[in-house]
C-alpha positions in Angstrom: 9.0 14.4 3.1 6.3 13.1 0.5 5.3 9.3 0.7 3.7 7.1 -1.6 2.3 3.5 -1.8 2.0 2.0 -5.7 0.9 -1.3 -6.3 2.9 -2.1 -9.3 1.3 -5.1 -10.6 4.8 -6.8 -11.7 8.0 -4.1 -11.4 9.8 -5.6 -14.2 7.0 -5.8 -16.6 6.0 -1.9 -15.5 9.4 -0.5 -15.1 9.3 2.4 -17.7 5.7 3.4 -15.8 7.6 3.4 -12.7 10.3 5.2 -13.4 8.3 7.6 -15.2 6.4 8.0 -12.4 9.3 8.9 -10.2 11.0 11.3 -12.4 7.6 13.3 -12.4 6.2 12.8 -8.9 9.2 13.5 -7.3 8.3 10.9 -3.9 10.9 10.7 -1.0 9.8 7.6 -0.2 8.2 4.6 -2.3 5.9 1.8 -1.4 5.5 -1.1 -3.8 3.5 -4.0 -3.9 2.9 -7.0 -6.1 7.0 -6.7 -7.2 6.1 -10.6 -8.5 10.3 -11.1 -9.0 12.3 -13.1 -7.3 15.1 -10.9 -5.2 17.6 -11.6 -7.2 15.1 -10.5 -10.6 14.7 -6.7 -8.5 15.6 -4.0 -11.2 18.1 -2.8 -8.7 20.6 -1.0 -11.2 17.4 1.0 -12.6 16.0 2.2 -9.2 19.3 3.4 -8.2 19.9 5.1 -11.2 17.3 6.7 -10.9 18.3 8.1 -7.8 16.7 5.4 -5.0 18.3 3.1 -2.8 16.2 -0.4 -2.2 15.2 -2.8 0.0 12.8 -5.7 -1.4 11.5 -8.8 -0.6 10.5 -10.9 -3.5 8.6 -13.7 -4.6 8.4 -15.0 -7.8 5.2 -15.4 -9.5 2.9 -13.3 -7.3 3.3 -10.7 -3.9 6.9 -9.2 -3.3 6.8 -5.5 -1.5 9.5 -2.8 -1.6 10.6 0.4 -0.1 12.4 3.5 -2.2 14.3 6.6 -0.5 15.6 9.0 -2.4 19.0 10.1 -2.3 18.9 7.6 0.5 19.0 3.6 1.6 16.2 2.6 4.2 17.3 0.8 7.0 15.0 -2.2 7.2 13.8 -3.2 10.7 11.5 -6.5 9.4 11.0 -8.2 6.7 7.6 -10.1 7.0 5.0 -9.5 9.6 5.5 -11.5 12.6 3.1 -14.0 14.3 3.0 -16.7 11.9 6.6 -18.5 11.2 5.1 -20.7 8.7 3.6 -17.9 6.4 6.3 -17.7 3.4 4.3 -15.3 1.1 6.4 -11.9 0.8 4.1 -9.4 2.2 5.6 -7.1 4.3 8.7 -4.9 5.1 9.5 -2.5 7.4 12.1 0.0 7.4 13.8 3.7 9.0 14.1 6.4 6.5 15.0 10.0 7.2 13.3 9.4 11.3 9.8 7.8 10.2 9.3 4.1 10.5 7.7 2.9 7.5 5.9 -0.5 6.6 4.8 -1.6 2.6 2.6 -4.0 2.8 0.1 -6.0 0.7 -3.0 -7.8 2.3 -4.1 -10.6 0.7 -7.0 -10.7 -1.4 -9.5 -13.2 0.4 -11.1 -14.5 -2.6 -12.9 -16.9 -3.0 -15.2 -16.7 0.0 -15.8 -18.7 2.4 -12.8 -21.1 2.4 -8.8 -21.2 2.7 -8.2 -17.8 1.0 -10.3 -15.8 3.2 -9.3 -17.1 6.7 -5.9 -16.6 5.7 -6.7 -13.1 5.0 -8.7 -12.3 8.4 -5.7 -14.2 10.1 -3.3 -11.8 8.5 -4.8 -8.7 9.1 -5.4 -9.6 12.7 -2.0 -9.8 12.6 -1.3 -6.9 10.8 -3.7 -5.4 13.8 -0.8 -6.8 16.8 2.3 -5.5 14.9 0.4 -2.4 14.1 -0.1 -2.3 18.2 3.5 -2.5 18.7 4.7 0.7 16.7 2.0 2.7 18.4 3.0 2.0 21.6 6.6 3.4 20.5 5.2 6.6 20.1 7.2 7.3 16.9 6.5 8.8 13.7 5.4 5.2 11.6 3.4 5.4 8.3 1.7 1.9 7.6 1.5 2.1 3.4 0.1 -0.6 0.9 -2.3 -2.8 -0.8 -4.8 -3.3 2.6 -7.4 -5.5 0.0 -10.1 -3.9 2.0 -13.2 -1.4 0.8 -13.7 0.7 4.0 -16.8 1.7 3.5 -19.7 1.7 0.6 -18.7 5.1 -0.8 -15.0 3.7 -1.6 -16.3 1.7 -4.0 -18.4 2.2 -6.9 -21.7 1.5 -7.2 -22.3 -1.7 -8.5 -23.6 -5.3 -6.8 -21.3 -7.3 -8.1 -18.6 -7.1 -5.1 -21.4 -8.1 -2.8 -19.8 -11.4 -2.2 -16.0 -10.0 -2.3 -13.9 -11.1 0.3 -12.6 -6.9 -0.1 -16.3 -5.3 0.7 -16.8 -7.8 4.0 -17.8 -6.5 7.3 -15.5 -8.4 8.9 -13.0 -7.4 6.9 -14.1 -4.1 7.1 -14.4 -4.0 11.2 -10.3 -5.3 10.8 -9.7 -1.9 8.9 -11.9 -0.1 11.9 -9.8 -1.5 14.5 -6.9 0.0 12.8 -8.3 3.0 13.1 -9.7 2.7 16.5 -5.9 2.5 17.6 -5.6 6.2 16.7 -4.0 5.5 13.2 -4.9 8.1 10.7 -6.4 7.7 7.3 -4.2 9.9 5.0 -6.9 10.3 2.1 -10.3 10.1 4.0 -8.8 12.8 6.9 -7.5 14.9 3.5 -10.6 14.3 1.5 -13.9 13.6 3.8 -16.7 14.1 1.4 -14.6 13.1 -1.8 -15.2 9.8 -3.6 -11.6 8.3 -4.2 -10.6 5.3 -6.2 -6.8 3.6 -5.9 -7.4 0.8 -8.3 -9.3 0.2 -11.1 -9.8 -3.5 -12.8 -8.4 -4.3 -16.2 -11.7 -6.3 -17.4 -15.2 -4.2 -18.5 -13.8 -1.2 -19.8 -13.9 0.3 -15.4 -11.1 2.5 -15.8 -13.0 4.2 -18.9 -16.3 3.9 -16.5 -14.3 5.2 -13.5 -15.8 2.4 -12.0 -13.1 2.4 -9.3 -12.6 0.7 -5.4 -10.3 2.5 -2.5 -7.8 -0.9 -1.6 -4.5 1.6 -1.3 -3.9 3.2 2.4 -1.3 5.2 4.3 -2.2 5.2 8.1 -0.4 7.8 10.1 0.4 7.6 13.4 -0.5 10.3 15.7 3.2 11.3 15.5 2.7 11.6 11.7 -1.0 12.7 11.2 -0.2 16.0 13.1 2.2 17.0 10.5 0.0 16.0 7.2 -0.3 18.6 4.7 -1.6 17.1 1.7 -2.7 13.6 0.2 -3.9 12.5 -3.2 -3.9 10.2 -5.6 -1.9 10.4 -9.6 -4.8 9.0 -11.2 -3.6 9.6 -14.3 -0.8 7.5 -14.2 -3.7 4.4 -14.4 -4.2 5.6 -18.0 -0.8 5.2 -19.4 -0.1 2.5 -21.8 0.9 -0.6 -19.9 -0.2 0.7 -16.4 -0.7 -1.0 -13.2 -4.8 -1.5 -12.7 -3.5 0.6 -9.1 -2.8 4.5 -9.6 -0.2 5.6 -6.9 -1.6 7.3 -3.5 0.5 9.5 -1.2 0.9 11.9 1.7 3.4 15.0 1.9 3.6 15.8 5.9 6.1 18.5 7.4 9.5 17.6 8.9 9.0 18.9 11.9 5.8 19.5 14.1 
């Protein structure tokens, strides 16, 4: 099974890019973020024509997440992150596909900091940690995939001082990500590429793609039941260089169907 995550940064604006990548890469499951579309604006017919069932939660200007499954219909288990009924942002969806529980998540950016957006980022990630603990306790195959908006380590960002005050790289943010790993989740990209520099995001500004001035923001965290079946993990970097591309590239893993 090939499971991918892709911050599409506007699904209707980048639908051609998405469909071209789906055809070329043939992922079995895709977690999408930043749909930037109301629920009824999701291009369900085009996705279905490409051979994918889909579940999603939309939001008009920002956010929005989805899970696509090739030749299958994902079975929804949650459409929001538990822990705060007042939080109406569309940032989390969870579904079962092919015997694996998949979560597609779009964590808050948190800028500017300090301030309410940073406080929300930390509180939201605390809720994610709580949900992850519940999922881990189920002892079933689980993948947490998406744009975590956290750069885990200094080597996951290009050499720069311009991000020193950014919420993505703060010690508090990184400590929360480490707490997820301490629960037993495996960072698939780092597990398969322990020494390499890997980026998944290149800002549109200041020729950061052309300069390879990237960040690793998109992660696939595997429960022990999936990590034991991990075969490969990588980033489809070339997708970022296509005309009209998202500022993120798809990251993916392949796992054996059985241990």
